[in-house]
C-alpha positions, 0 to 999 in steps of 0.5 A, spaced: 500 500 499 502 506 498 500 510 504 503 505 509 510 509 508 506 515 509 503 513 515 509 509 518 513 516 517 507 520 521 508 515 527 515 516 527 514 523 528 509 522 533 513 518 537 520 521 536 519 528 536 512 529 539 508 532 533 501 532 533 496 531 527 494 538 527 502 540 526 503 535 521 497 535 517 498 543 516 505 542 512 505 542 505 507 535 502 514 537 500 515 539 507 513 533 510 517 529 505 523 533 507 522 532 514 522 525 513 528 525 509 532 529 514 529 524 520 532 518 516 539 521 515 539 523 523 537 516 525 542 513 520 548 517 523 546 515 530 546 508 528 553 509 525 555 512 531 552 507 536 555 502 532 562 505 532 561 506 540 560 498 541 566 496 536 570 501 541 567 498 547 568 491 545 575 492 543 577 495 550 573 489 553 577 484 550 575 476 550 569 475 555 569 468 553 568 464 560 573 458 558 578 463 556 578 465 564 578 458 566 584 457 562 588 463 565 586 461 572 589 454 571 595 457 568 596 462 574 595 456 579 600 452 576 605 458 577 604 457 585 605 450 587 605 448 594 612 448 598 615 441 598 616 438 605 
C-alpha cells in the first residue's frame, strides 16, 4: 500500500519528536517529505555512531569468553605450587 510509508513516517514523528496531527497535517507535502528525509539521515548517523561506540567498547573489553578465564586461572595456579616438605 502506498500510504503505509506515509503513515509509518507520521508515527515516527509522533513518537520521536512529539508532533501532533494538527502540526503535521498543516505542512505542505514537500515539507513533510523533507522532514522525513532529514529524520532518516539523523537516525542513520546515530546508528553509525552507536555502532562505532560498541566496536570501541568491545575492543577495550577484550575476550569475555568464560573458558578463556578458566584457562588463565589454571595457568596462574600452576605458577604457585605448594612448598615441598
